N, C-alpha and C positions, 0 to 999 in steps of 0.2 A: 504494499500499499504506499502510495506517495501522497504527500500533502500538496495541495494546489489551491487555486482561486477560481471562482466563478465570476465572470465579468458579464454584466448585463447593461445594455444601452437602450434607453427608452426613447422612442421616436414616434412620429405619426407618418402616415402615407405621404403627406405633403412636404415632409422635412427634406431639406437639401443641404449638402455639404460640398464645398468647392465647386458649386455649379452643377452637381450631379444629384440624382436621387440618392438620399442618405444611405439607404441599404446598400447600394452599388459601391458607393464611396467607402463606407465602413468595411465591406467585404474585401475591397482592394487593399485597405490599410491593414486589415487583419492578415491577409496573405503576405503582404510586404513584411510584416512583423514576425512571420513564422508561425502563426497560430494555425492549427489544422482542424480543429473541432469547433466549428462555428455554425450556428443555426439562426435563421431569421424566422420569427414566428409572427403571424398576423392575428391580432385580436379581433374578436367579434363585437366587443364593447369596452369602453373605458371612460374614465373620468380624469380630468387633469386640469391644468391651469386655464384652459379655454372652454371648460364645460364638459358635457357628456357627448361621447361619440358613439354611435350605435349602428348596427345593420338592420334595425327593425324597420318594418314597412312604413312606419310613421315618420321615420327619420332616415333618409337615404344619405347617410354621411359618406363622403369620399375622403375623409381624414381619419381613418381608423388607426388604433394603436399598433405599433410595430415593436417587437423586441428583438434585439440582436444579442445572442448569448454565446459566450465562449468559455470553455473550461480547459484549463491547462495548468502547467506547473506555475508556481508563484512567480518565479523568475521571468518566464515567458510572458505572463499576463502583465506583470509590472513594466517590462520593456515595451510591450505593445502600447500600453497606456501612455507611456512617455512619448512615443512616436505619434500617437493619435491626438493628444491633448491640443495641439495647435489647430486641429481641424474640426473638433467636436463642438465648438461654440457653446450654445445654450443647452446641449443635450444632457439629460439627467443620466448619471452613470452610477452603477452600484457594484460593489465586489464583496464577496464573503468567502471564508475558507471552506474547502471541500476535501474529501478524501478521494483519491483517484485509484480505482481498481479496474483491471481488465480481466474479464473471465474468457477462457477459451481453451485451446489445446494444452497449455502448460499447467493448468490448475487441477487437472484430473477430474473435471466435472463435465465431461462430454455429454 
């Protein structure tokens, strides 16, 4: 088991970074930083600084919440964050400690 960090960046569909859609820009920055386990998750509803965003029929929002999440070693996440900081602007970023475990051929639990 290895200790690591989970990095989560909170965005909306309309967020832009360096003139690109924020998810595209952040994935490029993650790749440049050497992170390999990155997911982009689209929310169906959320509430933030600018109110409630929802996919309900009454509110056809085109600005739904987006989460970009990466899990890696503490060192890699910290380095990635340092490289990303100048580009993230007003994005909300959260990190927390995680235990990294990979199950498969080497663990005897086939």
